[in-house]
C-alpha positions in Angstrom: 0.0 0.0 0.0 1.4 3.3 -1.0 0.5 6.7 0.3 0.8 9.9 -1.8 2.2 13.1 -0.4 2.2 16.1 -2.7 4.8 18.7 -1.8 4.3 20.6 -5.0 1.6 20.2 -7.6 4.0 19.0 -10.2 5.8 16.2 -8.3 4.0 13.9 -6.0 6.2 11.8 -3.6 5.3 8.2 -2.8 6.3 6.4 0.4 5.2 3.2 1.9 2.5 3.5 4.6 4.1 2.9 8.0 2.3 0.9 10.6 1.2 2.8 13.7 3.4 2.1 16.7 2.0 -0.5 19.1 0.9 0.6 22.6 3.3 -1.0 25.0 2.2 -2.0 28.5 4.0 -2.2 31.8 3.2 -4.0 35.1 3.1 -1.7 38.1 2.1 -3.1 41.5 0.5 -6.1 39.9 -1.6 -4.0 37.5 -1.0 -4.0 33.8 -0.9 -0.4 32.7 -0.4 1.5 29.5 3.0 3.4 29.4 1.2 6.4 28.0 -1.1 6.4 31.1 2.0 5.9 33.3 3.7 8.9 31.8 0.5 11.0 32.1 0.2 10.1 35.8 3.8 11.1 36.4 3.2 14.4 34.7 0.0 14.9 36.7 1.8 14.2 40.0 4.6 16.6 39.1 2.1 19.3 38.3 0.3 18.8 41.6 3.6 18.9 43.5 4.6 22.1 41.7 1.2 23.7 42.6 1.7 22.7 46.2 5.1 24.3 46.4 3.8 27.3 44.6 1.1 27.8 47.2 3.6 27.6 50.0 5.9 30.1 48.3 3.0 32.4 47.5 1.8 32.3 51.1 5.2 33.8 51.9 5.6 36.2 49.0 2.1 37.7 48.9 2.1 38.5 52.6 5.8 39.6 53.0 6.5 37.1 55.7 8.8 34.1 55.1 7.9 32.1 58.2 5.7 29.6 56.3 8.7 28.6 54.3 9.8 26.5 57.3 7.0 24.1 56.3 9.1 23.1 53.3 11.8 21.7 55.7 9.2 19.3 57.1 8.5 18.1 53.5 12.1 17.4 53.0 12.7 15.8 56.4 9.5 13.7 56.6 10.5 10.8 54.4 14.1 10.5 55.8 13.3 8.5 59.0 11.3 5.9 57.0 14.0 5.6 54.4 16.7 5.2 57.0 14.7 2.8 59.2 13.6 0.7 56.2 17.2 -0.6 55.9 16.7 -2.1 59.4 13.6 -4.0 58.4 13.8 -7.7 58.0 12.8 -8.0 54.4 13.7 -11.7 54.2 11.6 -12.7 57.2 8.8 -15.2 56.9 6.4 -12.9 58.7 5.8 -9.8 56.6 4.0 -8.0 59.4 7.1 -8.1 61.6 8.5 -4.7 62.5 11.4 -4.1 64.8 11.9 -1.0 67.0 13.9 0.9 64.5 11.1 0.7 61.9 8.5 1.8 64.5 10.7 4.7 65.6 11.2 5.8 62.0 7.4 5.7 61.4 6.8 7.7 64.6 9.4 10.4 63.7 7.9 10.6 60.2 4.5 11.1 61.8 5.9 13.9 63.9 7.2 15.7 60.9 3.9 15.3 59.0 1.9 16.7 62.0 4.4 19.5 62.3 4.0 20.4 58.6 0.3 20.9 59.2 0.4 22.4 62.6 3.2 24.9 62.2 1.1 27.3 60.1 -1.7 27.0 62.6 0.7 27.9 65.5 2.2 30.8 63.5 -1.2 32.2 62.7 -2.4 31.8 66.3 0.7 33.7 67.5 -0.1 36.3 64.8 3.2 35.9 63.1 1.5 35.1 59.8 -1.9 36.0 58.5 -4.9 33.6 58.2 -4.8 33.6 54.3 -1.1 32.7 54.5 -1.9 29.9 56.9 -4.7 28.5 54.6 -2.4 28.6 51.5 0.4 26.9 53.4 -1.8 24.2 54.7 -3.4 23.6 51.3 0.1 23.5 49.7 1.1 20.9 52.4 -1.9 18.8 51.6 -1.0 18.8 47.9 2.7 18.0 48.5 2.0 15.2 51.0 -0.8 13.8 48.8 1.6 13.7 45.9 4.2 11.9 47.9 1.7 9.4 49.1 0.3 8.9 45.6 3.7 8.4 44.1 4.7 5.8 46.8 1.4 4.0 46.3 1.7 3.7 42.5 5.5 3.2 42.1 6.8 1.7 45.4 6.7 -2.0 44.3 7.7 -1.5 40.7 10.3 -4.2 40.6 8.6 -6.8 42.8 6.5 -8.9 40.3 7.3 -12.3 41.7 
């Protein structure tokens, strides 16, 4: 089958019709997904993360007070205790529900950082260091950032564990 393409009215160019590329699939967390959908979800997560950080930065810039920027430190520090204590977990144990003290301590410290990320704007607004709209923007930005982190770990945490 030949397809005609006319660049100029006097000389048509003929080329073979190329087949459309197939739609490859990928297994993520036991689900078979389209790689186009996977790319779109990564782009959507990146967009939501950027909007969350934008809200936190705007809560600082619009009200000329940079105290809400300390919330970003909790975003950075929150996953570190889980990442460090996950190395202490017994991954080859027969019981998958087993947690030792280091893992529990890591989860507890991560919880402290997450609660601090939500409560720090409340405390700053109560002490009248920041305004109420800055507090609301900072909390909504925190919800978006933490929601993105949770969604990313939910969708892509067990990418290599198919067996």
